[in-house]
N, CA, C and O atoms as CSV, one atom per row, in Angstrom:
chain,resi,resn,atom,element,x,y,z
A,1,MET,N,N,112.448,185.044,77.474
A,1,MET,CA,C,111.409,185.278,78.410
A,1,MET,C,C,111.626,183.108,79.025
A,1,MET,O,O,111.763,182.125,78.297
A,2,ASP,N,N,111.547,183.208,80.797
A,2,ASP,CA,C,111.865,182.422,81.316
A,2,ASP,C,C,110.598,181.072,81.423
A,2,ASP,O,O,109.466,181.196,80.956
A,3,ALA,N,N,111.202,179.577,82.277
A,3,ALA,CA,C,109.520,179.199,81.998
A,3,ALA,C,C,108.395,179.723,82.792
A,3,ALA,O,O,107.187,179.652,82.563
A,4,MET,N,N,109.133,180.349,83.928
A,4,MET,CA,C,107.590,181.065,84.905
A,4,MET,C,C,106.738,181.792,83.694
A,4,MET,O,O,105.511,181.863,83.758
A,5,THR,N,N,107.447,182.298,82.648
A,5,THR,CA,C,106.829,183.263,81.992
A,5,THR,C,C,105.972,182.361,80.654
A,5,THR,O,O,105.430,183.089,79.823
A,6,SER,N,N,105.869,181.112,80.482
A,6,SER,CA,C,105.909,180.484,79.756
A,6,SER,C,C,104.047,180.389,79.775
A,6,SER,O,O,103.644,179.834,80.797
A,7,PRO,N,N,103.043,180.798,78.907
A,7,PRO,CA,C,101.502,179.857,79.200
A,7,PRO,C,C,101.568,178.855,79.487
A,7,PRO,O,O,101.072,178.399,80.517
A,8,ALA,N,N,102.331,178.099,78.483
A,8,ALA,CA,C,102.086,176.377,78.837
A,8,ALA,C,C,102.435,175.865,80.828
A,8,ALA,O,O,101.655,175.345,81.626
A,9,ALA,N,N,103.850,176.289,81.015
A,9,ALA,CA,C,103.681,176.442,82.108
A,9,ALA,C,C,102.706,176.431,83.312
A,9,ALA,O,O,102.038,177.430,83.580
A,10,ASP,N,N,102.603,174.812,84.332
A,10,ASP,CA,C,101.385,174.819,84.923
A,10,ASP,C,C,101.385,175.497,85.699
A,10,ASP,O,O,102.432,175.710,86.310
A,11,THR,N,N,100.147,176.177,86.044
A,11,THR,CA,C,100.100,176.933,86.921
A,11,THR,C,C,98.591,176.034,87.828
A,11,THR,O,O,97.411,176.363,87.707
A,12,SER,N,N,99.043,175.076,88.543
A,12,SER,CA,C,97.474,174.047,88.961
A,12,SER,C,C,98.237,173.943,90.355
A,12,SER,O,O,97.590,173.733,91.381
A,13,GLU,N,N,99.693,174.100,90.380
A,13,GLU,CA,C,99.812,173.423,91.731
A,13,GLU,C,C,100.599,175.075,92.229
A,13,GLU,O,O,101.494,174.912,93.059
A,14,LEU,N,N,100.459,175.927,91.991
A,14,LEU,CA,C,100.372,177.652,92.847
A,14,LEU,C,C,99.657,177.591,93.561
A,14,LEU,O,O,98.547,177.076,93.431
A,15,SER,N,N,100.209,178.222,94.732
A,15,SER,CA,C,99.347,177.989,95.938
A,15,SER,C,C,98.310,179.827,95.673
A,15,SER,O,O,97.921,180.091,94.536
A,16,TYR,N,N,98.122,180.497,96.454
A,16,TYR,CA,C,97.268,181.967,95.823
A,16,TYR,C,C,98.367,182.659,95.578
A,16,TYR,O,O,98.422,183.196,94.472
A,17,GLU,N,N,99.156,182.781,96.218
A,17,GLU,CA,C,100.214,183.835,96.628
A,17,GLU,C,C,101.231,183.701,95.340
A,17,GLU,O,O,101.612,184.703,94.734
A,18,GLN,N,N,101.606,182.466,95.006
A,18,GLN,CA,C,102.189,182.269,93.713
A,18,GLN,C,C,102.244,183.019,93.411
A,18,GLN,O,O,103.037,183.956,93.501
A,19,ALA,N,N,100.572,182.639,92.503
A,19,ALA,CA,C,99.963,182.742,90.923
A,19,ALA,C,C,99.925,184.707,91.403
A,19,ALA,O,O,100.538,185.463,90.648
A,20,ARG,N,N,99.391,185.142,92.298
A,20,ARG,CA,C,98.874,186.156,92.474
A,20,ARG,C,C,100.078,187.099,92.780
A,20,ARG,O,O,99.838,188.148,93.378
A,21,ASP,N,N,101.827,186.692,92.277
A,21,ASP,CA,C,102.470,187.873,92.483
A,21,ASP,C,C,103.212,187.139,91.963
A,21,ASP,O,O,104.335,187.142,92.467
A,22,GLU,N,N,103.018,186.282,90.886
A,22,GLU,CA,C,103.698,186.466,89.456
A,22,GLU,C,C,102.621,186.840,88.515
A,22,GLU,O,O,102.928,187.324,87.425
A,23,LEU,N,N,101.659,186.698,88.770
A,23,LEU,CA,C,100.070,187.645,87.867
A,23,LEU,C,C,100.893,189.463,88.115
A,23,LEU,O,O,101.254,190.143,87.154
A,24,ILE,N,N,101.009,189.855,89.390
A,24,ILE,CA,C,101.120,190.949,89.454
A,24,ILE,C,C,103.176,191.377,88.873
A,24,ILE,O,O,103.527,192.529,89.129
A,25,ARG,N,N,103.953,190.706,88.380
A,25,ARG,CA,C,105.004,190.506,87.860
A,25,ARG,C,C,104.663,190.645,86.751
A,25,ARG,O,O,105.265,191.622,86.304
A,26,VAL,N,N,103.940,190.163,85.928
A,26,VAL,CA,C,103.402,189.747,84.275
A,26,VAL,C,C,102.650,191.417,84.307
A,26,VAL,O,O,102.889,192.245,83.428
A,27,VAL,N,N,102.270,191.526,84.793
A,27,VAL,CA,C,101.771,192.791,84.537
A,27,VAL,C,C,101.823,194.104,84.577
A,27,VAL,O,O,101.109,195.070,84.306
A,28,ASN,N,N,103.315,193.769,85.167
A,28,ASN,CA,C,104.007,194.996,85.416
A,28,ASN,C,C,105.180,195.098,84.273
A,28,ASN,O,O,105.428,196.145,83.675
A,29,GLU,N,N,105.868,193.851,84.057
A,29,GLU,CA,C,106.007,193.387,82.659
A,29,GLU,C,C,105.530,194.337,80.945
A,29,GLU,O,O,106.138,194.981,80.090
A,30,LEU,N,N,104.467,194.006,81.136
A,30,LEU,CA,C,103.343,194.476,79.989
A,30,LEU,C,C,103.458,196.220,80.281
A,30,LEU,O,O,103.897,197.054,79.488
A,31,GLU,N,N,103.028,196.413,81.385
A,31,GLU,CA,C,102.482,197.412,81.554
A,31,GLU,C,C,103.936,198.511,80.730
A,31,GLU,O,O,103.798,199.318,79.812
A,32,GLN,N,N,105.652,198.017,81.713
A,32,GLN,CA,C,106.703,198.390,80.968
A,32,GLN,C,C,106.974,198.495,79.037
A,32,GLN,O,O,107.938,198.881,78.375
A,33,GLY,N,N,106.053,198.125,78.774
A,33,GLY,CA,C,106.135,198.210,76.722
A,33,GLY,C,C,107.279,197.480,76.150
A,33,GLY,O,O,107.498,197.428,74.940
A,34,SER,N,N,108.137,196.810,77.224
A,34,SER,CA,C,109.381,196.577,76.015
A,34,SER,C,C,109.446,195.179,75.799
A,34,SER,O,O,110.606,194.842,75.562
A,35,SER,N,N,108.639,194.232,75.790
A,35,SER,CA,C,108.692,193.257,74.929
A,35,SER,C,C,108.194,193.808,73.325
A,35,SER,O,O,107.905,194.870,72.773
A,36,THR,N,N,108.308,192.289,72.979
A,36,THR,CA,C,108.325,192.061,72.479
A,36,THR,C,C,106.736,191.817,71.474
A,36,THR,O,O,106.043,191.458,72.426
A,37,LEU,N,N,105.870,191.780,70.396
A,37,LEU,CA,C,104.976,191.493,70.257
A,37,LEU,C,C,104.449,190.420,71.001
A,37,LEU,O,O,103.689,190.435,71.970
A,38,GLU,N,N,105.095,189.271,70.253
A,38,GLU,CA,C,105.462,188.283,70.670
A,38,GLU,C,C,105.923,187.039,72.666
A,38,GLU,O,O,105.683,185.913,73.102
A,39,GLN,N,N,106.499,188.051,73.025
A,39,GLN,CA,C,106.657,188.154,74.085
A,39,GLN,C,C,105.601,188.796,75.013
A,39,GLN,O,O,105.289,188.351,76.118
A,40,SER,N,N,105.045,189.997,74.370
A,40,SER,CA,C,103.723,190.202,75.007
A,40,SER,C,C,102.653,189.788,74.882
A,40,SER,O,O,101.875,190.121,75.775
A,41,LEU,N,N,102.237,189.118,74.043
A,41,LEU,CA,C,101.344,188.066,73.743
A,41,LEU,C,C,101.114,186.168,74.440
A,41,LEU,O,O,100.220,185.322,74.427
A,42,ALA,N,N,102.590,186.293,74.992
A,42,ALA,CA,C,102.768,185.058,75.423
A,42,ALA,C,C,102.515,185.200,77.027
A,42,ALA,O,O,102.089,184.393,77.853
A,43,LEU,N,N,103.100,187.015,77.171
A,43,LEU,CA,C,102.934,187.521,79.003
A,43,LEU,C,C,101.054,187.122,79.381
A,43,LEU,O,O,100.410,186.629,80.307
A,44,TRP,N,N,100.826,187.626,78.192
A,44,TRP,CA,C,99.415,187.764,78.308
A,44,TRP,C,C,99.131,186.678,78.180
A,44,TRP,O,O,98.177,186.474,78.931
A,45,GLU,N,N,99.366,185.884,77.706
A,45,GLU,CA,C,98.028,184.187,77.960
A,45,GLU,C,C,98.555,183.521,79.083
A,45,GLU,O,O,97.873,182.610,79.552
A,46,ARG,N,N,99.940,183.872,79.755
A,46,ARG,CA,C,100.373,183.664,81.232
A,46,ARG,C,C,99.692,183.780,82.457
A,46,ARG,O,O,99.486,182.946,83.338
A,47,GLY,N,N,99.114,185.968,82.264
A,47,GLY,CA,C,98.117,186.232,82.223
A,47,GLY,C,C,97.482,185.875,83.339
A,47,GLY,O,O,97.573,185.972,84.563
A,48,GLU,N,N,96.250,185.064,81.805
A,48,GLU,CA,C,95.459,184.928,81.752
A,48,GLU,C,C,95.123,183.608,82.831
A,48,GLU,O,O,94.261,183.571,83.709
A,49,HIS,N,N,96.030,182.641,82.476
A,49,HIS,CA,C,96.493,181.138,83.076
A,49,HIS,C,C,96.097,181.742,84.620
A,49,HIS,O,O,95.227,181.340,85.392
A,50,LEU,N,N,97.051,182.841,84.774
A,50,LEU,CA,C,97.571,183.038,86.182
A,50,LEU,C,C,96.148,183.323,87.214
A,50,LEU,O,O,95.746,182.985,88.327
A,51,ALA,N,N,95.774,184.037,86.235
A,51,ALA,CA,C,94.359,185.494,86.853
A,51,ALA,C,C,93.401,183.853,87.177
A,51,ALA,O,O,92.812,183.703,88.247
A,52,ARG,N,N,93.395,182.868,86.192
A,52,ARG,CA,C,91.713,181.688,86.598
A,52,ARG,C,C,92.199,181.402,87.441
A,52,ARG,O,O,91.430,181.172,88.374
A,53,ARG,N,N,93.805,181.200,87.765
A,53,ARG,CA,C,94.690,179.609,89.145
A,53,ARG,C,C,94.128,180.651,90.200
A,53,ARG,O,O,93.482,180.209,91.150
A,54,CYS,N,N,94.439,182.604,90.024
A,54,CYS,CA,C,93.859,182.614,91.552
A,54,CYS,C,C,92.624,183.072,91.817
A,54,CYS,O,O,92.494,183.970,92.648
A,55,GLU,N,N,91.583,182.566,91.198
A,55,GLU,CA,C,90.039,182.590,90.794
A,55,GLU,C,C,89.790,181.601,91.493
A,55,GLU,O,O,89.125,181.587,92.528
A,56,GLU,N,N,90.730,180.007,90.542
A,56,GLU,CA,C,90.421,179.058,91.521
A,56,GLU,C,C,89.732,179.116,93.080
A,56,GLU,O,O,88.678,178.790,93.628
A,57,TRP,N,N,91.750,180.095,93.610
A,57,TRP,CA,C,91.183,179.400,94.647
A,57,TRP,C,C,90.179,180.553,95.710
A,57,TRP,O,O,89.777,180.186,96.814
A,58,LEU,N,N,89.858,182.095,95.088
A,58,LEU,CA,C,89.283,182.063,96.022
A,58,LEU,C,C,88.099,181.990,96.068
A,58,LEU,O,O,87.579,182.489,97.066
A,59,ILE,N,N,87.216,181.369,95.058
A,59,ILE,CA,C,86.285,180.299,94.836
A,59,ILE,C,C,86.264,179.484,95.692
A,59,ILE,O,O,85.227,179.418,96.353
A,60,GLY,N,N,87.569,178.402,96.067
A,60,GLY,CA,C,87.174,178.250,96.462
A,60,GLY,C,C,87.539,177.884,97.615
A,60,GLY,O,O,87.658,176.715,97.985
A,61,ALA,N,N,87.804,179.178,98.461
A,61,ALA,CA,C,88.075,179.402,99.630
A,61,ALA,C,C,86.522,180.071,100.328
A,61,ALA,O,O,86.169,180.010,101.506
A,62,LYS,N,N,85.590,180.870,98.852
A,62,LYS,CA,C,83.727,181.162,99.404
A,62,LYS,C,C,83.785,179.966,100.261
A,62,LYS,O,O,83.953,179.909,101.480
A,63,ALA,N,N,83.521,178.497,98.931
A,63,ALA,CA,C,82.657,177.859,99.533
A,63,ALA,C,C,83.436,176.990,100.596
A,63,ALA,O,O,83.133,175.839,100.911
A,64,ARG,N,N,84.114,177.463,100.918
A,64,ARG,CA,C,84.868,176.574,102.725
A,64,ARG,C,C,84.060,177.807,103.252
A,64,ARG,O,O,83.129,177.486,103.991
A,65,LEU,N,N,84.176,178.812,103.085
A,65,LEU,CA,C,83.780,179.796,104.198
A,65,LEU,C,C,82.023,179.570,104.468
A,65,LEU,O,O,81.318,179.359,105.455
A,66,ASP,N,N,81.791,179.752,102.958
A,66,ASP,CA,C,79.801,178.831,103.463
A,66,ASP,C,C,79.630,177.988,103.298
A,66,ASP,O,O,78.622,177.761,102.630
A,67,ALA,N,N,80.758,176.427,103.926
A,67,ALA,CA,C,80.536,175.936,104.209
A,67,ALA,C,C,80.546,175.503,106.045
A,67,ALA,O,O,79.790,174.936,106.834
A,68,ALA,N,N,81.695,176.073,106.071
A,68,ALA,CA,C,81.904,176.813,107.883
A,68,ALA,C,C,80.874,177.446,108.668
A,68,ALA,O,O,80.644,177.323,109.871
A,69,ARG,N,N,80.129,178.335,107.554
A,69,ARG,CA,C,78.858,179.267,108.184
A,69,ARG,C,C,77.972,178.286,108.436
A,69,ARG,O,O,77.728,178.270,109.643
A,70,LEU,N,N,77.181,177.184,107.644
A,70,LEU,CA,C,76.414,176.624,107.097
A,70,LEU,C,C,77.135,175.685,109.049
A,70,LEU,O,O,76.632,175.883,110.155
A,71,ALA,N,N,78.070,174.983,108.800
A,71,ALA,CA,C,78.085,174.007,109.908
A,71,ALA,C,C,78.397,175.128,111.139
A,71,ALA,O,O,79.122,174.826,112.086
A,72,ALA,N,N,78.060,175.834,111.070
A,72,ALA,CA,C,77.840,176.913,112.250
A,72,ALA,C,C,76.510,177.156,113.014
A,72,ALA,O,O,76.109,177.374,114.158
A,73,THR,N,N,76.075,177.008,111.816
A,73,THR,CA,C,74.431,177.199,112.029
A,73,THR,C,C,73.264,176.298,112.419
A,73,THR,O,O,72.225,176.337,113.078
A,74,ALA,N,N,74.334,175.055,111.296
A,74,ALA,CA,C,73.252,174.087,111.509
A,74,ALA,C,C,72.903,173.698,112.888
A,74,ALA,O,O,71.929,174.124,113.509
A,75,PRO,N,N,74.020,172.622,113.435
A,75,PRO,CA,C,73.666,172.336,114.849
A,75,PRO,C,C,72.409,173.335,115.721
A,75,PRO,O,O,71.931,172.805,116.724
A,76,ALA,N,N,72.016,174.423,115.424
A,76,ALA,CA,C,71.186,175.427,116.091
A,76,ALA,C,C,70.273,175.356,115.936
A,76,ALA,O,O,69.492,175.406,116.885
A,77,SER,N,N,69.689,175.142,114.211
A,77,SER,CA,C,68.759,174.396,113.942
A,77,SER,C,C,68.036,172.771,114.021
A,77,SER,O,O,66.947,172.276,113.730
A,78,GLU,N,N,69.381,172.285,114.610
A,78,GLU,CA,C,68.778,170.361,114.518
A,78,GLU,C,C,68.251,170.708,116.832
A,78,GLU,O,O,67.639,170.095,117.707
A,79,ASP,N,N,68.796,171.638,116.739
A,79,ASP,CA,C,68.718,171.116,118.570
A,79,ASP,C,C,67.002,171.822,118.586
A,79,ASP,O,O,66.136,171.563,119.422
A,80,THR,N,N,66.873,172.822,117.317
A,80,THR,CA,C,65.664,173.236,117.866
A,80,THR,C,C,64.060,172.759,117.634
A,80,THR,O,O,62.933,172.998,118.068
A,81,ALA,N,N,64.848,171.802,116.506
A,81,ALA,CA,C,63.911,170.680,116.196
A,81,ALA,C,C,63.288,169.707,116.902
A,81,ALA,O,O,62.125,169.312,116.984
A,82,THR,N,N,64.761,169.285,117.599
A,82,THR,CA,C,64.363,167.810,118.579
A,82,THR,C,C,64.141,168.642,120.305
A,82,THR,O,O,64.283,168.181,121.438
A,83,ALA,N,N,63.669,170.272,119.718
A,83,ALA,CA,C,63.354,169.971,121.309
A,83,ALA,C,C,61.945,170.767,121.486
A,83,ALA,O,O,61.474,171.561,122.301
A,84,ARG,N,N,61.508,170.106,120.237
A,84,ARG,CA,C,59.929,170.349,119.489
A,84,ARG,C,C,58.799,169.314,120.388
A,84,ARG,O,O,57.608,169.284,120.076
């Protein structure tokens, strides 16, 4: 197992795409079933870290979209309030 599959390898610097692609690779390797129990556990742990990283990116993206939507509707509400 290389450093990229080590559960301890840092995932905080990975982009969404990097984490997703590595997660796909980890899942494929687990599905092959050719790893030892210890290797499978390490892959599973790495997959959990990668899945959390992907989720962080998706939550952040949703927050940015929500903020953009709010900003897009806020000026219209303020204009209505000042017109009264």
